[in-house]
N, C-alpha and C positions, 0 to 999 in steps of 0.2 A: 647545164644541169641546174635545176631550180634549187632544191635543197639537198645537200648531201645526206645520205643515209648514215654515213659513218664519219665521225669527227675524230681525227687522230691528233692528240695533243702530244707533240714531239718536243721533248725537253732534254737537250744534250748541251751542257755548258761549253763543250769544245768539239763541235761537230767535225771540224777539219782533222781531228785526231781520232774520230770514231771509225772503227773498222766494221762494225756490225750495225749499230743503230742507224747510221746514215743510209746503209743499204736497205734496212727495213723501211725507213722513211721513203726512200725512192720507190720501193715496191708498192707501198700504199698509195703514193702519189700517182702511180701509173694506172690506177683503177678509176673508171667512171663511177661516180656515186660516193667517192671518198674525198674529204677535204683534209689535206695535211696542213696542220697549223703549227708552224715552228715558233714556239714561245720565245726562245732566246733571240731569234731574229726579229720578232715582232715587238718584244719588250726588253730591249737591252738595258733600259733604266729601271726595270722591275715595276714600272707604274702600269698596272693592269687596267684596261678599259672594261670595267665590270659589266656594263650594259651590253657592250658588243659581245663579250664572252658568253654571257648568259643567253643572248640571242642565238649564237652559234650552237651552244649546247642544247638549247631547247628544240632546235630544228632537227637534230640528229636522232637516230634510233639507237646508235651504238657509240659510246665514247671509248676510245682506245688511249690508254696512258702509256706512251712509248718513251722509254728512258733507261739509262743505266741505273742500277741500284747503287746508291752512294751511302755508305754507313748505314745499311739496312733500311734505307728509306729512299725517297725521291729527291731529285736535285732541287736546290733552293728555289728556283723560279717556279717550278711546278707546285711546290708547297705553298708559295705565295699565291698562285692561281687558285689552288684549293681553298686556302684561307679567305680569299677575297670573293671568289665567284660562287662558291657553295654556301651562300648566305642563308641564315634562318628566315623562314617565311617564303623563301624561293626554292631552295634545294631540300630543306627538311623542316619539320615542325608541323603544327596543325595547319591543315589546308595547303601545304606546300606540295605541289604535284608536278613541277617543271621537269623533274628527272625520273619520276615514278614509271617503272616498267622498262626503262631504257637499259641496254646492256652496258656492263663495265668490264672491259678487257684490259688486264695488265700485260703489257708486252715489254719485258725487261731483260737486261743482261746482267750477269754477275762476273766479276773478274776471277773469282775463286771457283774451282770445280765443285760439283755436287758433293763429292766425298768429304770436302772440308766442312760440310754442314752436318756435324754430328758431335756428340760428346767426345771430348778428348782431342778434337781437331780445332784448328784456328777459330772457326765460327761458333763452336761450342754447343750447337743445337741444330735440330733438323731445319731445313729451309722453310718448311711449312710454318714453323714458329714465328717467322718474320712477316707472314702475310696478314695476320689479323687487322692491323691498321688500315690496309687497303680494303679488305673484305668488309670491315665495319663502316668505312666511308660509303661503300656501295649500299650496304644495308640501311644506313641512316638516311640515305637519299631515296630509298625505295627502288634502287636499281637492282638488276639481276647480275649477280657475280658470275662471270664465265671462267672456265678453267684457264689459268694464266698461260701465256706463251713465253717461256723462259729459256734462255741459253746460258747455261752455267759454264764457267771456265772460258769466257769470251777471249781473254788474253792469250790463251793457248789453243783455241779452236782451229782445226785445219780448214783449209779453203773449202773442202768438200762438206764439212760440218756447217760452215757458214752458208754455203749455197743451199743446203738442205733446209736449214732453219729459215732462211729468207723465203724460199719457195713454199714452205709450209705456212708461213705467215700470210703470204699473198693469197694462197689457196683458201685459207680460213676466212679472210676478208671477202674474197670472191664468192665463197659459199654463202656467206651472210647476205651479200648483195643479190644473189640469185633467189633467195627465199622471199616469200611474200612479206610485205611490210608488217611490222609489229609482231613478228614471231621470234623475238629475242630469246625467250626462255628455251626454245628448241635447241639453241646453240650453246647451252650452258655447260655441257660436259665434254 
């Protein structure tokens, strides 16, 4: 494979305890045209090789941010990746076109069930209220936001739910790979 069409940025701080994200990572890894990039394995010291990461991101047509949601956000190392790699003049700002038009897919899990994301429940607001930082990152970089692939209640999901979620994720990536290059926006909904 010359350049992968899909770059999966996998960020799980404890993959050995992961029940679902590890399975999603394995499903992505099984597809030709996908580079699964395990950030915690690659950067255990949190020292990001920015030039390398920018080269990987620039080559892909779709960036998948695969991680558990932690305190309504991404794990610390992925946040460090975003802070370091998505630099002004490269990822955003005047004349920054490195990520323009690429797809941005959030593939995440939550420990809480969807029903807990509403007023009067533990998370206090609809789940969609927690997505704007991710959506704005995509927008600021000129990327195409794609409908997220989320599994709520990961801690209590049945084996059948997990299987279906993993299969749907793999199918979604495979569908992207079967489409002609640079048709990212077609997959946005």
